[in-house]
N, C-alpha and C positions, 0 to 999 in steps of 0.2 A: 575506551570506545574503539571500535574497529576502524583501520584507516580506510578501508573500502567496504561498502555495503555488501552483504550477502544477497544474491539475486534469488528471487522466489523460483523454486523448481516446481515440476508438476506434482511432486510429492508433497511439497509444502502447501501448495493451493489445494490439493485433495484433503490434506489433514485439517486445514481450516474450514474447508466446505462441510467436512463430517462434524467438526466440533460445533459449527454454526447450526447444523441440523439438530444435533444433540441439545444444544442451548435452547433452540426453538420449541423442542418437544418436552423440555424440563418443566415440570408443573409449578415450580416456584417462580418462573417468570423473572429470573434474575437480571438486574441492571448491571452495567459495567461497574458502577460504584460498589454495588453489593458483592459482586464477583471479586472485586479488588480486595475488599475486607477479608473475604474468605481465602484468598489465594496468597496475599501479599504482594501481588502485582499491582501496577498503577492502572487507574481507569483509562488513561491515554493509551497505555501500552495495550490493553485489551481491545479498545476500540480500533487501534492501528492493526492489530492482528486480524480481527473480523472484517475490517474494511480493506485489508491488504495494502494499507498506506505506510506501514513501518516495515522494518526487516522481518523476515519469516520466523516462525516460532522455533524456540529451542526445544530439545528433547525434554527438559526439565519443565518448560512451560506446557507443553503437550501433555505430559504425564499429570501435571497438577490440575489442568483443566479436565482431563478425562476423569480423575478422581472426584472432582468437584461436581461433575455432571453424572456420576454414579456409574461409570462404565470402566471396564477393564482397559488399561492402557495397551496392553499386549494385543488383545482382541480388536481394539479400535485400530491400532497400527496396521494389523492385517487387513482391515477393510480400507485403510488408507492406500495401502500398497496395491491392492487389488483395483481400487478405483482409479489410482494414477497410472496404472498400466493400460487401462481401457481409454484413458483420456488422450486426445490427440496433442502431441507436443508442439509447442510453438517454436518454430524455427525462426532465425534472423530473416530469412526470405519472406515469410509470412508477415512479419512486422513491416518490412520495407514495402511489400505489395499493399499492405493495408493503409500504409501511410500515403503512398502514391495514388490510391484510389480515394482517399478521403476528400470529401467536399470542404472546401475552405470554411464554409458557412457552418460546418459540424462543430460540435463541442470539443474541446480538448480532451484527448484520450488519456487514460491514467497511465502516467509514465513512472510509477512507483518502482517498477522492476527493471527499468531501463538504466543504462550506463549514463554517466554524465555526458559523454560524447554524443550518445543518441539522443538525449534530451535536447542539447545545444543544437544539434542538426535539425531536430523537428521544429524547435522555436524559430531558428534562423529562416527555415523554409516555409513557416506558417505565421508570420508576424501579425497577420491580419486577425488571428485567433486570440491574440493576447492584448490585454489593456496596458497602456504605458503608465508608469507611476505619475500621477498628477501632482504638479506643484501647485500650492494654494497662493493666491494673491498675485501680485505683479511680478512675474518671473524676471522680466528685464532689470527691475530695481534690485531684486535679490541677487541677480548675477553681478551687477555693479558693486553692490555692497560687499559681496564675496571677493571680488577682484581687488577692492580697496583694503582687505585685511592685510596686517603686517606679516 
């Protein structure tokens, strides 16, 4: 496992966007479980790719999905490059501005592509958007029992 997560680039996002379009246009209407059986990938990995909640796709995963969806990986990659060049890149200043402008009552943004420090800063500055873990039962009695442990 990697020590630091790879960040999603505009190229990665464009690749997944095009793969999602290909998946939607596929007449087989494949579920993640069906795709997993056909590709050897796990359903959770496929879900994470298409929802951009896990790490970005590897070249092998991209080629495998292109093949599954009946497209040439080379042609699809050319489309990805073209699309990523036309997309506006997200700069750290854009993210900072978006966070500063965010209404505290808004939902929590997708932080999957953020560094740990950026996530911690956001959480610290927007505690009202996060639920605290709830202890069940009598918390004072639990605390006393915990303190009495050897």
